[in-house]
N, C-alpha and C positions, 0 to 999 in steps of 0.2 A: 504493500500500500504506500509506503514512504517513497519508493522509486516512482510510482505513478504520479503522486502529488508533486514530486520534484519536476516532472515534465509538464504538468498542467499549470502550476502557479505562474511560471514566467510568461506563459502565453496569455494570461489574463490581462496583462498590461497592454498587449497589442489589441486584444479584443475590445477593451474599454476605449482605447484611443480611436481606433478605426470606426467603431459603432457610434461614438460621440460625434466625430467629424461628419459621418454620413447623416446623422440626425440633424445636425446644423445645416448641412447642404440642402436637406429636404424641408427646411424652414419649420421645424417642429418646436412646439413650446417646451419649456423645461420639464413640465409635468405630464407631457403626452405619453400615454401608455405604449404607444408604438415604439418609443425608444427602447423599452424593455424587450419587445418582440424582435427588434433589430439586433439587440445584444444577444438574445437567445439564439437567433438564427445564425449569427456569426460564430458563436461558440459551438453550436451543433455542427456547422460545416467544418470547423477545425477538427473535431473528433472524427467525423466521417472521413475527411481527407487523410487523417493519420491511420485509420484502420485500412483504408484502401492502399495507401502508399506502402505500409509495412508488410502487407500480405500479398498484394497483387501488382503493386507498382515496381519500384526499384528494389524492394524487398530488403531494405536496410532499416535500421532503427532511426527513422527521421520523423520528427513531429511536424505537423502542418499547422500553420497559423495564418491569419489574414495578411494578404500581400499589401505592403505599403505602396507598391507601384501604382495602385489604383487611386491613391489620394490626389496626385496632381491633376489627372483628368477630371476628377470630381470637383476640385477647386476651380479648375478652368471653366467647367460647365456652370458653376455657380455664379460666374461673372457675365454670362450671356443673358441677353434679353429674354424674359420669360422664365428664367431660372433664379433670378436675384430675389433676395428676401431681406427683411429688416433685421433678422436675428444674426448677430455677429458670429461668423464662422471662425475656424482656426486661422491664426495669422498666416500671412504669406510666407513667413520664414519656414514653416513646415513644408510648404510647397517647394521652396527653393532647395531645401536640403535633399530632395529626392534625386538630385543630380547624381548622387553616389549610391543610390539604393541597389543598383545592379551589381553589387560587390560580390565576388566569388571568394569567400574566405577559405584560405588553404593553410593557414598557420595555426597550429594547435594553441600556441600562447595567446593569439588574438581571440580565438574562440573561448578559451578559458577566461580571459579578461572580460569578455562580454557577458559570460554566464555569471561571473562574480558581480558585475555591475547590476545585472537584473535581480540578483538576490538582494542587493542593497536597495534597489528600487522598491521591491516589495516591502522591505522594512520601512522605507521612507513613506510609502503609501499609508501604512498602519499608523505611523507617528503623526503624519499630516492629518489623517482622519481624526485622530484623538485630539490634536490641537484645535482643529476646526470645531469639534464638538464642545470643547471647553470654552472657546471664544463665543460659540453660539449661545450656550446656556447663561453666560455672563453678559449677554447683550452687546457684544462688541460689533456685530454685524447688523446692518439696518433691517427693519421688517418690511420695507417697501419692495414688492416684487419687481418694480420697474427699474430699480438700480442694479448695476452689475455686481456690486458687493453682496447682494442678496443670494446669489448662486454659490457663495462661499459657505453658506449655512448648511449644516448637516440635515436640517429639516426642510430645505428648499424644495425637495422633490418628494415630500412625504405623501402627497396625494397620489403620486404615481405608484408608490409602494402599496398603498392601501387598495388601489383599484386593480392591482394585478392579481390574477388568480394563482393558487398554489401550483397548479399544473398548467403549463403553457407549452404546447407542442407546435413548433413551426412546421409548415407544410407548403408544398409547391402551390402557387397561385393564391397565396394568402392576401396579396394586395391586388388581385385581379389578373387578367391575362397579360402576358409580356407584350411589350410594344417595341417596334424597331425605330431607332432614332439615329440617323447617319452620323452626326457629330459624336454622339456617345459611343457608337460602334468604333469609330476611328480612334478616339481617345483610349478606349479599353483595349483595342488591338495593340497599341503601343505599350500599354501596361502589361499585357500578356507576354509580349516579347521580352520585356525587361524581367518579368517574373521567371520566365523559362531560363534566361541566362543565369539568374541568381540561383535557381534550383539546381541546375547542372553543376555549378561550382560546389554546391553543398553535397551533391552526390559523390563527387570526387573526394571531398574532405571527409565525408563519412566512411568511404571505402578505405581511406588512408588510416584513419583512427581505428577502425575495426580490423585493419590489417588483412583485408580481403582482396587487395589489389585494385586496379583500375576497373570501374564498372564497365561491363561489356555494352555494346550498342543496344542490344535488345532490352537490357535493364533500364538504360537511360530513356529509351523510347516508351517503355511502359510507365516509367515515372512521370514523364511529361503527359502521357495519355491519362494517367490517374488524376493529375492535377486538372487536366482539361475536363474530365468527367465531373469533378467536384465544382469546377467553374460553371458547367451547364446547370447543375443542381442549384448553385448559388443564384444564377440568373432566374431560374424558375421560382425560387423562394424570395426574390427581390432583395438580396443582400448587397448587391452593387459592388462586390469585391470577391475575388477568388482567393484560394489559399496558396501558400507557397511554403517551401521548406524553411524551417526555422534554425538558424545557425547556432543559437545558444544551446539548443538541445543536443547538437552534435558535440559541443564542448562537454556536456554532461556525461557523454559516453567516456571521454577521456578521464573525467574526474572519478566517476563511480566504477569504471571498468565493467559496466554492464551494457551489453549491446543486444539484448534479447528482444526479438520481435514480439514475444508474448507480453513483455512489460509495456511496450508501446501500444499493442492492441488493447490491453486492458485499460491503459490510460485514455485511449481514444473512446472506448465504450463508456468510461466514467465521465468524460467530457460531454458526450451525448446525453447521458443521464442528467448531469448538472444543468445542461441547457434547458431541460424540460421542467426544472423546478422554478416556477415563475417568481416566487417571492425572493429566492436567492439571486436570480438574475436582476430583479428590480433593485435589491440592495446594492449590488455591484454597479448597476447603471446609475444609481443615485449618488455615487461618490462626488463630492463637491468639485466643481469645474476647475478651480485653481490646482487641485491635486492631480487631476487628469492632465492638465496642461503641463505641469512640471514634470510628471513622469514621461509624457510624450516627448518633451524637449530633450530629456536625457537620452531616451531611446534614439531619437534622431541624431543627436550629437555622437552617439556610439556608432551609428551607421556611417556617418561621415568619416570618422577616424578609420573605421575598418575599410571603407571604400578607398580611401587614399592609400592605406597600407598595401593594397593589392598592386600598387605601382612600384614596389620596392625593387623589382627586377629591371626597371627601366632607367636608363641613363638620363638624368635631367640636364641635358645640355641645352644649347640655345634653341635647337629645333623643337625638342620636346617641351621645353618651357613655354615657348610661344604657342604651340598647339594646345597644351593644357590650359594656359591662361586665356587664350582666345575662346575656346569652347566654354570655359567656366563663365567668362564675362558675358558672352552672348546668351548662355542659358539663364543668367540672372536678369539681364537687361531687356531682352526681347519680350518675355512674358509680362514683365512690368509695363512695357510700352503698350502692349496689346490691351492690358487691363485699363490703362489710363486714357487710351485713345480708341474707344470701341468702334468709332465710325471710320477709322483709317482703312479698313478692309471693306471694299464695296465693289463686288464683281457683278452685281445685278441679280444674283441668284442667292436667295436666303440660305438654303442648305449649304451651298459652297462657302458662303461667308461664315456661317456657324462652324463648319468643319475646320476651316483655316484658323479660326480663332482658338479652337480647342487644341489643334496640333501645335501652332506657334505659341500657345499659352502654356504648354507642357514643358517645363525645363529639361526633363530627362531626354525628351525627344530632340529638342534643339541642340543640346550639348553633345549627345551621342552621334547624331547625324553629322554635325559640323566636325567633331573630333575624328570620326571615321573618314570623312572626306579629306581632311587635311593630312591625316596619317598616310593615306593612300596616294596622295598627289605630291606631297613634299618629299624629296629624295631623302632616304635614310637607310642604314644597314639593318639587318635582321635583329642585331643586338640593340640598336637604338630604338627599334619599334617594339621591343619586348617579346619578339617571336623566337629568339634563340632559347633552346632548352637549357635550363640551369644544370650545372654539374651535380648539385645535391638536390635533384628533383624530389619533391615531396610525394610524388605519385609513382610508385613502382608499377611495373607491368603486371601481367597475369602470372606472377611468380608463385602464387599459392594455388596448388592444384585443387583445393577444396572449394574454390570460388564457385564452381558449377553448382554445388549443392545450395549455395547461398542465393545466387541470382536466378537459379532455374527453378522449375517445378518438378521435383523427382517423381511425383505421382503420374504425370503424363509424359515422362521422358520416352518410354517405349512407344507410346502412340505417336509422338513427334518423329521418331526415327522411322517408324513404319510408313509414315506419309510424308517423307522428306521432299518429295517432288512438289508438294503443295506448301508445306510449312516453311520451307527454305525461303519463300518469297513473302512471308508475313513479317514485317519489321519488328514486331514486339514479341516474337517467339524465340526461344533460345536457339533453335536450329538455324534461324536467320543469321545470328552472330557467328555460329560455328562455320557456316559456309564462307562468310566474309573473311574470318580469321584464317581459314585454310588458303584462300586466294592470296591474302597479304603475305603469309609465311612462305608460299611457294614462289612468289614473284622474285625475291632475291636469289633463290636457288636457280631459277631459269636464267637470270641475267648472268650469274657467275658461270654457269655451264656454257653459255653462248660465248662469253669472253674467253674462256679457256680453250674452247674449240677453235676460235679464230686465231 
């Protein structure tokens, strides 16, 4: 039970922050019961994604949590005509920090540092909550709901807790039928690509810590497919954000030395069960806004530091410094300019204008595209571009012969071999990876034999 709780508790900070931002984007009142339903839905999706990822996806001990990559498109949408509201949303600083969200954490020390910080965050939440309660009962905060300071009271959302039932089960279509919106689709597509990049990096980090070698192609494909399925369920449930692999839980493997899929599966099922306890979700969703903002700020700061740390293999010479600085500056300035001059983009087509505003108002897209363009057009060596393989690579190859039992499905292995003429062409089945590996391994042998014969 202790190991399961160690995996669940750090994810609660992400669930609280993401669900709070989504509620503000949707212009909900502080005491709106739908805030609790959004929190419960987000928590349930984290548990569902964890169960699928651990058993049917990449099949490593990886916990799933809300993807921060969906926050910038949501904030960009919140600035469009028809989406704006009077309720103050999360500051733009959280939007800007998503420039580094697609970090692929590969250093165990960094992962362990992040996990330790998250434990301190949980302690800070408890202390901040207690302090807010003391200040509330002694009348330090105003009683006027119209003031911002009122949301710092522990009883500011008391009506929401009282109106929430004990059992609250999220379900697909709980807000009505899904609708297609072109700007939202484009913005979320960018978020999905960013989330995939982040998750693939976590797969390799988990394989390294678990000493199972580099995850094969079929396992990576299944991991992405698993997150995609959870994203579909998220859309049907109206959560407005998919799940992604959570780096801090990979660090937990290195600390506890426990990489059991059973532990993660039970943790995922416990998360699903907790999401259905309406009163508990309401209490967590009623945490005072200053506490949520403070914890979210620390999480974002941690993401920035980890994102920058992934550049440790790159030489910061004049070329790379200019590319990095230019991409960072444009990622900060262009979305700000789009927000301050909403009428600057006028193509004559409303959907096109809205789509361009979402795309150009998403910092991670602006910086990523510009950095990729400059890196591929400005001359530079492989070492300067960070493409040279380090001598002390953190990811060994398939040196462990037992990786087949970890990434594969032993129950259906005979069936796959029997029908290899079909299964070899299905990207998420183990036989597909075996066929590719055989071709890759045979290629150098053919080249050497040809050179020797000549």
